[in-house]
C-alpha positions, 0 to 999 in steps of 0.5 A: 865826155869824160876826162881821165888823167893818168897817174903821170899826167896828174903827178906832173901837173901837181908838181909843176903847180906846186914848184911854180906856187912856191916861187910865184903863186899868181903864175902857178894859178895862170899855168894851171888854168891855161892846162886845164882850159886846154884840157876842157875844150877836148870835150867840145872837140876831142879829134882837134889834136894832131895825131902823134906818130904813137898810134892812138895818141893825139896831142895838143899844145898849150901854147902861151907856157908851152905844154904839150897834152898827150891824150887818147879818145875811147868812146866817151872818154878822153884819157890824158896820157902825158903832160909835159913842157915842150922844153923837157926831153920828149923823146923819153916821154913819148917812149914811156907811152909806146 
């Protein structure tokens, strides 16, 4: 399986890592690693995430740092549509995917 990130998902992840790196580089590395591992696990079981209320969008949660990863599966490609902290305004993020 191939993993592709939307521009939004990639930018959020980069911005989050950069922000955390400016405060605590070790925490930044831990967060990035946990999110990366959650995404990589999808290669083995792409349908492990629950179906969201948006058609064809599934979601998993990286539970240690409370990040939600929204994605879709199309053939041999897992498309990461969005990554956000669950403390953010989820309604706005979901609306951007409809």
